[in-house]
N, C-alpha and C positions, 0 to 999 in steps of 0.2 A: 730679460732686459732690465737693467737697473734704472730706476727713476728717482732714487733717493740716495744721497751720499752723506754719511756721517764722517766728520773730520775732527780729530783731536790732536792738537799740538801739545807736547809735554816735555819736561826735562827729567833726567834721572840723576841721583847722586852717583858719584864714581864708585863708592863702596856698594857692592852688590849688583852693579850694572850687568855684569856677565851672567850672573845667575838669573836675574830678571829676564834678560833677553832670551836665554835658553828656555825658560819656562814659557815665555810669551809665544815664541815661534814653534816650539815642540809640543806644547800642551794647550795653551789658551786659544790660539787661532784655530787649530783643527777642531777643538771642542765647540767653539763659537759657531763655526760654519756647519757643523754636523747637527747642532740642536735647533737651528732656526732655518726652516725651508725657504723663508722669504729673503734670506741673505744670499746674494749672488757671488760675492767675492770679498776678500779683505786684503789689505796691503799695509806694509809697515816700512817706513823709510827713516834713515838717519840723515840729518842735515850735515853735510860735509863742508859747509861754508858758502857754497853758491858763488855767484859773481855779483857784479855791481847791480845788475837788474834785479836779482833776488833780494838784495839788501834794500832796494827801493820799494819792492812789494811788501816786505816785512815791515818796513818803516811806516807804510801807509795803511797797514792792516788795522781794522777797528779793534780796539781793546776795551774791555769793561773797565770802568773806573774804580770798582770796588777792590780793596786790597786782598780780599779772600778769594778772588777769582784769579786763577793761574795765568801766567804769561809765558809759558814754555815755548821753546822754538827748536829744541834739539832733535826731537823725534816727531814724526807724523804718522798717525794711525788712521786708516780709512776703512770704512765698510760700505759696500754697495748693496742696496736692497731694491726689491721690486717696487717699493713705494716709500715715500718719506714718512708715511704713517707707521711704518715698522719701528721707527725710532721714538714713537710716542707710546708704544706698548709698555705697560707696567713691568713687563719682564725684560725690558731692554737692559743690557745688551743681550 
């Protein structure tokens, strides 16, 4: 059972997007799940626009004020783990 979820929103440049997604789905995700026994699942979603309710949620999301912290919203990467402590491991991800 998962008790911790890591979520990462990010954007990709159009140039190289297909190559990245191919690597991410075919190599990275399977390797990630195979090397960490405490990871229960992983998911990857592309934001296709959503509806009015989605835009309200995104608008109200807390954002860091620093310019060096990303503000992506095109892709969402999720990892479910047995414990939130999994994400504080020095070997994360």
